[in-house]
N, C-alpha and C positions, 0 to 999 in steps of 0.2 A: 510601517505607520507605528507613530509614537505610541505607547499607553497614555500618553497625556493626555486629558482631554480638550476637545477644541473650544478657544475662546472668542472666533470670531466667525461672523458669517460674510458672504460679500452679497452686495445690493448691486446689480446692472440695472441703469434707467437706458434700455433698448431705443427708447424715443429722440433720446439723446446722443446717441453712437453715431458717428461720423465716419466709421470703419476703418479706422488710421490702423489699427490691427497693433498697435503698441503694446496693449496688455500682452494679447497672446504671444507676440514675440518672447516677449521678458516671462509671462509664466504662464507656459501653455499647460500645464497639469489643471490650472482651475480656470482659464478664460481658452474658451472656444470661437472660433467663429462660423458663422454658418454659409451659405452659397452667396450671400449678399454683401459679404464682407462683416458683418454687424454682429455684436458679442452674445454670447449666450454662458448659461452655466449648466454643466453638467450635475452637479451637486452646489449650492452655497456655502456648504460648511467649509471651512477653511481647517484644514488638518496644520498642527503647531508646528510643523519643521516644512509647512510651506508659507507660515505666517511672513515673513520676510519678502520674499519674492511676490506673494500675493499683493502686500502692499505697495512694493515697487510698481508693479502692472499697472494697480489702482493709480497712483501718483503721477503716471506716465500719461493717463488718458487725456490727451486736449482737452477734449468737450465735458471733460469734469463726469464723466455716464457711471462710472465704477468707485465705488468707497466699499470701507468696511466696518462693520457695525459690530460691537461687544454682544455678548450671547449672556444674558443676566437670566438667574432664575425669574425675575420678575415680568419677564416677555414672554416666557411661557414656551419659547424657542430652541430645540435643541437641547 
């Protein structure tokens, strides 16, 4: 893992997930699928070395159920 700080977190709206699994196929380190084939996250923080892969996985979601958000000091997150 890089010593660089994470800049993004993943948001997954499971209510919109249709279970296509493209996100997990592209970025299995971030996106996991439960027994029903719906996305879940072990950790929503995206390590810097996985940013591009995480973006591609989110962009591949036909239901637009996944997106990345900036982590900023104003949000008080990470």
